[in-house]
N, CA, C and O atoms as a DFTB+ gen file, in Angstrom:
460 C
 N C O
     1  1       3.414     -72.617      14.891
     2  2       3.162     -71.179      14.964
     3  2       4.355     -70.503      15.622
     4  3       4.806     -70.907      16.694
     5  1       4.854     -69.468      14.961
     6  2       5.999     -68.737      15.486
     7  2       5.532     -67.683      16.472
     8  3       4.586     -66.937      16.215
     9  1       6.215     -67.639      17.605
    10  2       5.939     -66.590      18.591
    11  2       7.244     -65.989      19.075
    12  3       8.202     -66.702      19.373
    13  1       7.266     -64.680      19.148
    14  2       8.376     -63.947      19.744
    15  2       7.765     -63.098      20.843
    16  3       7.000     -62.175      20.564
    17  1       8.094     -63.399      22.081
    18  2       7.481     -62.726      23.217
    19  2       8.525     -61.890      23.926
    20  3       9.486     -62.411      24.491
    21  1       8.318     -60.580      23.887
    22  2       9.277     -59.638      24.474
    23  2       8.849     -59.243      25.876
    24  3       7.671     -59.284      26.229
    25  1       9.841     -58.861      26.659
    26  2       9.574     -58.321      27.988
    27  2      10.732     -57.419      28.391
    28  3      11.822     -57.498      27.825
    29  1      10.482     -56.558      29.378
    30  2      11.567     -55.769      29.949
    31  2      11.558     -54.296      29.638
    32  3      12.408     -53.570      30.153
    33  1      10.636     -53.814      28.819
    34  2      10.591     -52.389      28.533
    35  2      10.083     -51.597      29.727
    36  3       9.699     -52.160      30.752
    37  1      10.088     -50.271      29.573
    38  2       9.580     -49.433      30.649
    39  2      10.117     -48.029      30.584
    40  3      10.690     -47.601      29.582
    41  1       9.917     -47.316      31.682
    42  2      10.368     -45.935      31.807
    43  2      11.642     -45.901      32.653
    44  3      11.703     -46.507      33.723
    45  1      12.643     -45.194      32.169
    46  2      13.910     -45.104      32.892
    47  2      14.470     -43.697      32.712
    48  3      14.231     -43.045      31.696
    49  1      15.206     -43.248      33.699
    50  2      15.832     -41.934      33.614
    51  2      17.082     -41.983      32.728
    52  3      17.695     -43.040      32.576
    53  1      17.452     -40.854      32.154
    54  2      18.707     -40.822      31.375
    55  2      19.879     -41.324      32.212
    56  3      20.017     -40.992      33.389
    57  1      20.718     -42.134      31.567
    58  2      21.832     -42.751      32.262
    59  2      21.510     -44.083      32.887
    60  3      22.406     -44.784      33.357
    61  1      20.247     -44.441      32.901
    62  2      19.827     -45.697      33.506
    63  2      19.990     -46.888      32.577
    64  3      20.517     -46.776      31.470
    65  1      19.522     -48.035      33.061
    66  2      19.677     -49.289      32.320
    67  2      18.358     -50.047      32.262
    68  3      17.510     -49.929      33.146
    69  1      18.212     -50.811      31.220
    70  2      17.100     -51.749      31.070
    71  2      17.629     -52.999      30.383
    72  3      18.610     -52.955      29.642
    73  1      16.960     -54.109      30.645
    74  2      17.301     -55.351      29.954
    75  2      16.053     -55.894      29.292
    76  3      15.053     -56.163      29.959
    77  1      16.110     -56.055      27.983
    78  2      15.012     -56.640      27.224
    79  2      15.283     -58.125      26.992
    80  3      16.424     -58.550      26.807
    81  1      14.205     -58.891      27.010
    82  2      14.291     -60.320      26.720
    83  2      13.281     -60.667      25.641
    84  3      12.227     -60.040      25.539
    85  1      13.607     -61.665      24.842
    86  2      12.689     -62.141      23.807
    87  2      12.809     -63.655      23.713
    88  3      13.865     -64.189      23.375
    89  1      11.729     -64.323      24.014
    90  2      11.688     -65.783      23.926
    91  2      11.019     -66.186      22.622
    92  3       9.892     -65.780      22.341
    93  1      11.714     -66.978      21.836
    94  2      11.211     -67.411      20.532
    95  2      10.731     -68.854      20.610
    96  3      11.368     -69.695      21.245
    97  1       9.616     -69.131      19.969
    98  2       9.097     -70.494      19.929
    99  2       8.531     -70.772      18.547
   100  3       8.380     -69.865      17.729
   101  1       8.220     -72.048      18.296
   102  2       7.744     -72.441      16.984
   103  2       8.901     -72.980      16.161
   104  3       9.680     -73.800      16.646
   105  1       9.017     -72.531      14.931
   106  2      10.044     -73.071      14.045
   107  2      11.385     -72.383      14.214
   108  3      12.353     -72.739      13.541
   109  1      11.455     -71.411      15.095
   110  2      12.709     -70.687      15.296
   111  2      13.732     -71.620      15.916
   112  3      13.484     -72.228      16.957
   113  1      14.895     -71.728      15.261
   114  2      15.961     -72.562      15.805
   115  2      17.291     -71.837      15.642
   116  3      17.307     -70.644      15.340
   117  1      18.377     -72.520      15.832
   118  2      19.691     -71.877      15.822
   119  2      20.095     -71.380      14.434
   120  3      21.085     -70.660      14.309
   121  1      19.362     -71.744      13.408
   122  2      19.673     -71.241      12.066
   123  2      19.213     -69.797      11.857
   124  3      19.578     -69.149      10.876
   125  1      18.420     -69.322      12.781
   126  2      17.884     -67.971      12.658
   127  2      18.812     -66.957      13.314
   128  3      19.397     -67.216      14.365
   129  1      18.932     -65.813      12.680
   130  2      19.576     -64.662      13.306
   131  2      18.524     -63.987      14.182
   132  3      17.421     -63.708      13.712
   133  1      18.842     -63.725      15.426
   134  2      17.934     -63.042      16.338
   135  2      18.423     -61.621      16.576
   136  3      19.627     -61.373      16.652
   137  1      17.500     -60.711      16.689
   138  2      17.943     -59.335      16.870
   139  2      16.878     -58.429      17.413
   140  3      15.752     -58.844      17.688
   141  1      17.264     -57.164      17.562
   142  2      16.373     -56.121      18.058
   143  2      16.387     -54.945      17.086
   144  3      17.438     -54.525      16.602
   145  1      15.203     -54.431      16.818
   146  2      15.021     -53.228      16.029
   147  2      14.265     -52.221      16.897
   148  3      13.607     -52.595      17.867
   149  1      14.368     -50.945      16.539
   150  2      13.596     -49.942      17.257
   151  2      12.913     -49.018      16.256
   152  3      13.384     -48.816      15.137
   153  1      11.794     -48.470      16.696
   154  2      11.051     -47.517      15.872
   155  2      10.560     -46.384      16.750
   156  3       9.728     -46.582      17.636
   157  1      11.079     -45.200      16.497
   158  2      10.638     -44.000      17.204
   159  2       9.490     -43.368      16.425
   160  3       9.354     -43.609      15.226
   161  1       8.670     -42.569      17.086
   162  2       7.542     -41.927      16.393
   163  2       8.004     -41.137      15.172
   164  3       8.926     -40.325      15.260
   165  1       7.360     -41.381      14.039
   166  2       7.680     -40.664      12.825
   167  2       8.926     -41.131      12.111
   168  3       9.338     -40.531      11.118
   169  1       9.535     -42.205      12.607
   170  2      10.765     -42.701      11.989
   171  2      10.590     -44.144      11.522
   172  3       9.662     -44.841      11.934
   173  1      11.497     -44.570      10.660
   174  2      11.455     -45.950      10.185
   175  2      12.045     -46.890      11.242
   176  3      12.852     -46.491      12.081
   177  1      11.617     -48.129      11.168
   178  2      12.191     -49.147      12.035
   179  2      13.635     -49.391      11.607
   180  3      13.930     -49.487      10.416
   181  1      14.523     -49.489      12.579
   182  2      15.925     -49.672      12.245
   183  2      16.594     -50.683      13.167
   184  3      16.157     -50.904      14.296
   185  1      17.644     -51.279      12.670
   186  2      18.364     -52.294      13.421
   187  2      19.083     -51.666      14.611
   188  3      19.736     -50.629      14.491
   189  1      18.947     -52.318      15.757
   190  2      19.725     -51.961      16.939
   191  2      20.923     -52.906      17.048
   192  3      22.069     -52.469      17.157
   193  1      20.635     -54.199      17.017
   194  2      21.699     -55.202      17.096
   195  2      21.121     -56.550      16.709
   196  3      19.936     -56.813      16.916
   197  1      21.972     -57.406      16.143
   198  2      21.553     -58.780      15.914
   199  2      22.715     -59.725      16.167
   200  3      23.874     -59.315      16.235
   201  1      22.370     -61.012      16.306
   202  2      23.374     -62.007      16.694
   203  2      23.034     -63.349      16.083
   204  3      21.876     -63.767      16.086
   205  1      24.040     -64.021      15.561
   206  2      23.851     -65.367      15.042
   207  2      24.031     -66.376      16.172
   208  3      24.478     -66.024      17.264
   209  1      23.682     -67.626      15.904
   210  2      23.859     -68.665      16.919
   211  2      25.333     -68.893      17.223
   212  3      25.682     -69.372      18.302
   213  1      26.201     -68.549      16.270
   214  2      27.637     -68.685      16.471
   215  2      28.274     -67.516      17.199
   216  3      29.462     -67.550      17.519
   217  1      27.477     -66.471      17.464
   218  2      27.972     -65.341      18.236
   219  2      28.442     -64.150      17.424
   220  3      29.001     -63.211      17.992
   221  1      28.233     -64.154      16.112
   222  2      28.567     -62.977      15.311
   223  2      27.534     -61.883      15.577
   224  3      26.330     -62.139      15.558
   225  1      28.006     -60.680      15.820
   226  2      27.135     -59.590      16.268
   227  2      27.295     -58.355      15.387
   228  3      28.396     -58.016      14.952
   229  1      26.177     -57.699      15.139
   230  2      26.164     -56.375      14.514
   231  2      25.488     -55.403      15.469
   232  3      24.472     -55.729      16.082
   233  1      26.050     -54.217      15.590
   234  2      25.441     -53.144      16.370
   235  2      25.268     -51.908      15.493
   236  3      26.092     -51.629      14.622
   237  1      24.194     -51.180      15.734
   238  2      24.080     -49.845      15.168
   239  2      25.143     -48.961      15.805
   240  3      25.461     -49.119      16.984
   241  1      25.690     -48.037      15.032
   242  2      26.748     -47.158      15.562
   243  2      26.282     -46.403      16.797
   244  3      27.073     -46.137      17.702
   245  1      25.011     -46.061      16.837
   246  2      24.488     -45.230      17.920
   247  2      24.459     -45.944      19.272
   248  3      24.339     -45.291      20.309
   249  1      24.566     -47.274      19.276
   250  2      24.482     -48.017      20.543
   251  2      25.770     -48.718      20.919
   252  3      25.864     -49.312      21.993
   253  1      26.760     -48.657      20.052
   254  2      28.035     -49.331      20.336
   255  2      28.639     -48.794      21.631
   256  3      28.719     -47.584      21.841
   257  1      29.059     -49.712      22.487
   258  2      29.642     -49.339      23.762
   259  2      28.624     -49.141      24.867
   260  3      28.994     -49.017      26.035
   261  1      27.340     -49.107      24.515
   262  2      26.286     -48.910      25.527
   263  2      25.365     -50.108      25.639
   264  3      24.932     -50.457      26.737
   265  1      25.062     -50.739      24.522
   266  2      24.150     -51.886      24.483
   267  2      24.933     -53.160      24.234
   268  3      25.952     -53.161      23.543
   269  1      24.434     -54.251      24.814
   270  2      25.037     -55.561      24.603
   271  2      23.947     -56.566      24.280
   272  3      22.994     -56.729      25.041
   273  1      24.092     -57.237      23.149
   274  2      23.144     -58.285      22.777
   275  2      23.760     -59.633      23.123
   276  3      24.967     -59.838      22.989
   277  1      22.909     -60.542      23.570
   278  2      23.379     -61.897      23.863
   279  2      22.262     -62.874      23.540
   280  3      21.113     -62.496      23.314
   281  1      22.640     -64.135      23.525
   282  2      21.684     -65.147      23.064
   283  2      21.920     -66.449      23.821
   284  3      23.058     -66.863      24.039
   285  1      20.828     -67.079      24.214
   286  2      20.866     -68.407      24.820
   287  2      20.248     -69.369      23.820
   288  3      19.026     -69.440      23.694
   289  1      21.087     -70.107      23.112
   290  2      20.577     -70.988      22.054
   291  2      19.704     -72.112      22.608
   292  3      18.748     -72.534      21.957
   293  1      20.023     -72.590      23.785
   294  2      19.237     -73.674      24.368
   295  2      17.812     -73.226      24.675
   296  3      16.871     -74.016      24.602
   297  1      17.666     -71.950      25.019
   298  2      16.343     -71.425      25.365
   299  2      15.708     -70.653      24.213
   300  3      14.585     -70.167      24.343
   301  1      16.411     -70.533      23.087
   302  2      15.912     -69.721      21.965
   303  2      15.506     -68.332      22.441
   304  3      14.441     -67.823      22.091
   305  1      16.366     -67.739      23.236
   306  2      16.077     -66.438      23.824
   307  2      17.213     -65.468      23.492
   308  3      18.390     -65.829      23.502
   309  1      16.823     -64.233      23.200
   310  2      17.795     -63.182      22.929
   311  2      17.565     -62.042      23.920
   312  3      16.429     -61.729      24.274
   313  1      18.651     -61.435      24.356
   314  2      18.603     -60.372      25.348
   315  2      19.261     -59.106      24.787
   316  3      20.133     -59.159      23.920
   317  1      18.812     -57.986      25.312
   318  2      19.462     -56.723      24.988
   319  2      19.661     -55.952      26.288
   320  3      18.707     -55.452      26.883
   321  1      20.915     -55.865      26.715
   322  2      21.249     -55.071      27.884
   323  2      21.545     -53.654      27.419
   324  3      22.454     -53.422      26.621
   325  1      20.766     -52.715      27.931
   326  2      20.891     -51.322      27.504
   327  2      21.369     -50.487      28.683
   328  3      20.659     -50.343      29.679
   329  1      22.558     -49.944      28.569
   330  2      23.141     -49.101      29.605
   331  2      23.307     -47.683      29.091
   332  3      23.237     -47.430      27.889
   333  1      23.526     -46.768      30.011
   334  2      23.741     -45.356      29.659
   335  2      22.678     -44.858      28.687
   336  3      22.981     -44.229      27.674
   337  1      21.436     -45.153      29.017
   338  2      20.339     -44.798      28.113
   339  2      20.195     -43.291      27.961
   340  3      20.421     -42.523      28.897
   341  1      19.813     -42.892      26.750
   342  2      19.639     -41.492      26.398
   343  2      18.189     -41.255      25.971
   344  3      17.512     -42.189      25.541
   345  1      17.713     -40.030      26.083
   346  2      16.340     -39.741      25.617
   347  2      16.116     -40.161      24.163
   348  3      15.012     -40.573      23.805
   349  1      17.129     -40.062      23.337
   350  2      16.970     -40.447      21.933
   351  2      16.862     -41.953      21.729
   352  3      16.602     -42.400      20.611
   353  1      17.055     -42.741      22.776
   354  2      16.822     -44.189      22.700
   355  2      15.329     -44.523      22.850
   356  3      14.927     -45.671      22.666
   357  1      14.529     -43.533      23.178
   358  2      13.094     -43.756      23.336
   359  2      12.483     -44.260      22.034
   360  3      12.605     -43.623      20.987
   361  1      11.821     -45.416      22.116
   362  2      11.247     -46.050      20.922
   363  2      10.507     -47.313      21.348
   364  3      10.590     -47.746      22.497
   365  1       9.788     -47.885      20.402
   366  2       9.281     -49.238      20.576
   367  2      10.361     -50.182      20.052
   368  3      10.851     -50.023      18.933
   369  1      10.723     -51.158      20.866
   370  2      11.757     -52.113      20.504
   371  2      11.098     -53.434      20.121
   372  3      10.278     -53.976      20.863
   373  1      11.476     -53.940      18.947
   374  2      10.893     -55.153      18.403
   375  2      11.946     -56.258      18.316
   376  3      13.067     -56.035      17.859
   377  1      11.571     -57.420      18.753
   378  2      12.400     -58.604      18.566
   379  2      12.184     -59.131      17.147
   380  3      11.077     -59.063      16.612
   381  1      13.244     -59.651      16.548
   382  2      13.179     -60.129      15.170
   383  2      13.936     -61.442      15.040
   384  3      14.998     -61.627      15.635
   385  1      13.373     -62.346      14.256
   386  2      14.053     -63.585      13.897
   387  2      14.052     -63.680      12.383
   388  3      13.004     -63.545      11.751
   389  1      15.208     -63.910      11.801
   390  2      15.272     -63.932      10.334
   391  2      16.208     -65.040       9.862
   392  3      17.217     -65.371      10.485
   393  1      15.801     -65.594       8.713
   394  2      16.602     -66.623       8.050
   395  2      16.231     -66.587       6.577
   396  3      15.078     -66.811       6.208
   397  1      17.205     -66.307       5.754
   398  2      16.987     -66.198       4.303
   399  2      15.851     -65.210       4.042
   400  3      15.956     -64.045       4.428
   401  1      14.773     -65.648       3.399
   402  2      13.696     -64.721       3.042
   403  2      12.644     -64.616       4.144
   404  3      11.679     -63.865       4.005
   405  1      12.817     -65.356       5.230
   406  2      11.812     -65.391       6.284
   407  2      12.179     -64.431       7.409
   408  3      13.339     -64.345       7.813
   409  1      11.188     -63.718       7.904
   410  2      11.394     -62.810       9.023
   411  2      10.140     -62.775       9.878
   412  3       9.021     -62.730       9.367
   413  1      10.345     -62.798      11.188
   414  2       9.241     -62.779      12.140
   415  2       9.496     -61.676      13.154
   416  3      10.639     -61.345      13.467
   417  1       8.385     -61.108      13.666
   418  2       8.480     -59.981      14.586
   419  2       7.704     -60.233      15.857
   420  3       6.669     -60.900      15.848
   421  1       8.215     -59.692      16.955
   422  2       7.453     -59.651      18.192
   423  2       6.482     -58.485      18.164
   424  3       6.422     -57.728      17.195
   425  1       5.722     -58.354      19.246
   426  2       4.689     -57.330      19.291
   427  2       5.239     -55.959      19.663
   428  3       4.557     -54.947      19.502
   429  1       6.461     -55.929      20.155
   430  2       7.093     -54.668      20.517
   431  2       6.947     -54.352      21.992
   432  3       5.948     -54.699      22.623
   433  1       7.955     -53.691      22.530
   434  2       7.920     -53.247      23.918
   435  2       8.432     -51.802      23.971
   436  3       9.452     -51.469      23.367
   437  1       7.714     -50.966      24.694
   438  2       8.043     -49.544      24.742
   439  2       9.195     -49.291      25.715
   440  3       9.195     -49.773      26.848
   441  1      10.164     -48.533      25.245
   442  2      11.252     -48.045      26.098
   443  2      11.197     -46.523      26.063
   444  3      11.291     -45.912      24.998
   445  1      11.043     -45.921      27.235
   446  2      10.984     -44.469      27.342
   447  2      12.077     -43.997      28.284
   448  3      12.156     -44.430      29.433
   449  1      12.916     -43.106      27.782
   450  2      14.008     -42.554      28.576
   451  2      13.706     -41.080      28.824
   452  3      13.766     -40.254      27.913
   453  1      13.387     -40.775      30.056
   454  2      12.960     -39.411      30.384
   455  2      13.166     -39.143      31.858
   456  3      13.054     -40.039      32.695
   457  1      13.470     -37.889      32.159
   458  2      13.585     -37.488      33.564
   459  2      12.261     -36.944      34.074
   460  3      12.161     -36.554      35.238
C-alpha cells in the first residue's frame, strides 16, 4: 500500500518561511519522481517543484529563487523549503510520486500566508 504522509503546513506571515515534508512508503522507490503541487481555491492543481532521485529539479516560475526542493533517497522523503512567502502562495500543498503512468498523492497540507 502506497502512503505519502505530509507535514509542515500552517499559517505564516508574508515574508515568512515554512518547510514541508513528505514521507513515502510502500512501492515508492528511487525510480519515482517526487514533487509538490498546490491548489488554491477555484484553481487547478499545479506543479510547484519536483525532483528525481538523481537530483534533476523543475520549479514553477512563480517560486524560483524562493522555494527549494530536496530529497533524501534513503528515507524516501521529499522536502520543500519555502522562503519569502507571499499571500498568493496560499493553497493546499500535495505531495506527489510519479513514475511512467503511475501517480500517487498525499492528503494535502494547508499553507496560509496572511498578516
